KEKE-3310 file (N, C-alpha, C; in steps of 0.2 Angstrom, whole numbers, plus 5000, padded with zeros to 4 digits):
npx = (4920:4910:4908:4895:4889:4895:4888:4875:4875:4879:4868:4858:4862:4861:4849:4848:4844:4850:4855:4860:4870:4878:4882:4890:4900:4906:4911:4920:4929:4934:4940:4950:4958:4961:4968:4979:4985:4989:5000:4999:4996:4983:4975:4966:4960:4961:4958:4967:4980:4981:4994:5008:5020:5038:5045:5061:5073:5076:5084:5077:5072:5068:5063:5058:5064:5077:5084:5090:5081:5079:5069:5062:5063:5047:5031:5019:5002:4998:4991:4991:4987:4980:4986:4975:4967:4975:4977:4964:4963:4971:4965)
npy = (5027:5035:5040:5041:5033:5021:5019:5018:5006:4997:4998:4993:4980:4974:4978:4987:5003:5019:5029:5022:5014:5024:5029:5019:5017:5030:5029:5018:5023:5034:5027:5020:5030:5037:5027:5024:5037:5037:5029:5015:5000:4995:4980:4972:4957:4948:4960:4971:4982:4996:5007:5016:5025:5030:5044:5047:5060:5073:5082:5096:5106:5123:5130:5142:5152:5147:5140:5127:5117:5108:5094:5088:5072:5063:5056:5046:5041:5025:5012:4995:4982:4966:4949:4942:4952:4958:4947:4946:4958:4955:4946)
npz = (4933:4944:4962:4965:4954:4958:4970:4966:4958:4967:4976:4967:4965:4978:4984:4994:5001:4993:5002:5013:5007:5002:5015:5020:5010:5011:5024:5023:5014:5022:5033:5027:5022:5034:5040:5031:5031:5044:5044:5042:5032:5021:5018:5007:5004:4988:4981:4983:4990:5000:5001:5008:5000:4999:4993:4987:4991:4979:4966:4958:4944:4942:4928:4923:4932:4931:4941:4952:4963:4979:4982:4995:5004:5004:5008:4999:4995:4989:4977:4977:4966:4969:4965:4959:4955:4945:4936:4932:4925:4914:4906)
capx = (4915:4910:4906:4888:4888:4896:4883:4869:4877:4878:4861:4854:4864:4860:4843:4848:4843:4856:4858:4863:4876:4882:4885:4895:4905:4910:4914:4925:4935:4937:4944:4956:4962:4964:4973:4985:4988:4992:5007:4998:4993:4976:4975:4959:4961:4957:4957:4973:4983:4982:5000:5012:5027:5042:5049:5067:5075:5079:5085:5072:5074:5063:5065:5057:5069:5083:5087:5089:5078:5079:5063:5064:5059:5040:5027:5013:4998:4998:4987:4995:4982:4981:4987:4969:4965:4980:4975:4957:4964:4975:4960)
capy = (5026:5040:5037:5040:5027:5015:5018:5016:5000:4992:4998:4989:4973:4972:4980:4992:5010:5022:5032:5017:5012:5030:5030:5013:5019:5035:5026:5014:5028:5038:5023:5018:5036:5038:5021:5025:5043:5035:5025:5008:4998:4992:4975:4969:4951:4948:4966:4975:4985:5003:5007:5022:5024:5035:5046:5050:5067:5074:5089:5098:5113:5128:5132:5149:5156:5144:5138:5121:5116:5102:5092:5084:5065:5063:5050:5047:5035:5021:5006:4989:4977:4959:4944:4940:4958:4958:4941:4948:4963:4952:4943)
capz = (4937:4950:4968:4964:4950:4962:4975:4962:4956:4973:4978:4963:4966:4985:4986:5000:4998:4991:5007:5017:5003:5002:5021:5020:5005:5014:5030:5021:5011:5027:5037:5023:5022:5041:5042:5027:5034:5051:5043:5042:5026:5021:5014:5005:5000:4982:4978:4983:4996:5000:5005:5008:4997:5001:4987:4989:4990:4973:4963:4952:4941:4940:4922:4922:4935:4929:4947:4955:4970:4982:4984:5001:5004:5006:5007:4995:4995:4982:4977:4973:4965:4971:4959:4956:4951:4939:4932:4928:4920:4908:4902)
cpx = (4915:4908:4898:4886:4889:4891:4877:4870:4876:4871:4856:4855:4862:4853:4842:4847:4850:4859:4862:4870:4881:4886:4891:4901:4910:4914:4920:4931:4938:4942:4950:4961:4965:4969:4980:4989:4992:4999:5005:4995:4987:4976:4968:4960:4957:4956:4963:4975:4983:4989:5003:5019:5031:5046:5055:5068:5078:5080:5080:5074:5067:5065:5064:5062:5076:5087:5086:5086:5079:5072:5064:5060:5052:5037:5021:5009:4998:4993:4991:4989:4985:4983:4981:4966:4969:4978:4968:4958:4968:4970:4956)
cpy = (5031:5036:5036:5034:5021:5014:5015:5008:4995:4992:4993:4982:4970:4973:4984:4999:5014:5026:5028:5015:5018:5031:5025:5015:5025:5033:5022:5018:5032:5034:5021:5024:5038:5033:5022:5031:5041:5030:5017:5007:4995:4987:4972:4963:4950:4954:4970:4978:4993:5004:5014:5021:5030:5037:5049:5057:5068:5081:5090:5105:5117:5132:5140:5154:5153:5143:5130:5121:5109:5100:5087:5077:5066:5057:5052:5041:5032:5015:5001:4984:4970:4955:4943:4946:4958:4953:4943:4953:4961:4949:4947)
cpz = (4943:4956:4968:4960:4954:4967:4972:4960:4962:4976:4974:4964:4973:4987:4992:4997:4997:4997:5012:5014:5003:5009:5022:5016:5008:5020:5028:5018:5017:5032:5033:5023:5029:5042:5038:5030:5041:5050:5042:5035:5027:5016:5013:5001:4994:4978:4977:4990:4995:5004:5004:5005:4999:4995:4990:4988:4983:4971:4957:4949:4940:4934:4920:4926:4934:4936:4948:4962:4972:4984:4989:5000:5007:5005:5003:4996:4988:4983:4974:4972:4967:4964:4956:4952:4945:4934:4928:4923:4913:4903:4897)
residu = (UNK:UNK:UNK:UNK:UNK:UNK:UNK:UNK:UNK:UNK:UNK:UNK:UNK:UNK:UNK:UNK:UNK:UNK:UNK:UNK:UNK:UNK:UNK:UNK:UNK:UNK:UNK:UNK:UNK:UNK:UNK:UNK:UNK:UNK:UNK:UNK:UNK:UNK:UNK:UNK:UNK:UNK:UNK:UNK:UNK:UNK:UNK:UNK:UNK:UNK:UNK:UNK:UNK:UNK:UNK:UNK:UNK:UNK:UNK:UNK:UNK:UNK:UNK:UNK:UNK:UNK:UNK:UNK:UNK:UNK:UNK:UNK:UNK:UNK:UNK:UNK:UNK:UNK:UNK:UNK:UNK:UNK:UNK:UNK:UNK:UNK:UNK:UNK:UNK:UNK:UNK)
# end
């Protein structure tokens, strides 16, 4: 499902116009991104959590040059679904 399809589905379900829904969806995504980039987690009860994971430093290989490089520790965004979400997926 794309963002446009999501907006259309919500507009049909709620009866609000697509422009209003698009503004709300954009604001929600912007705030989630800003919060996670700021080091905080976003918890949406019954849906899941947007969290920051830390990847440890590791040694990687560049096989074209046949050298080893060190990839430093870095953070990545992640999503952890709630128990209810996982239960619905199993059905």
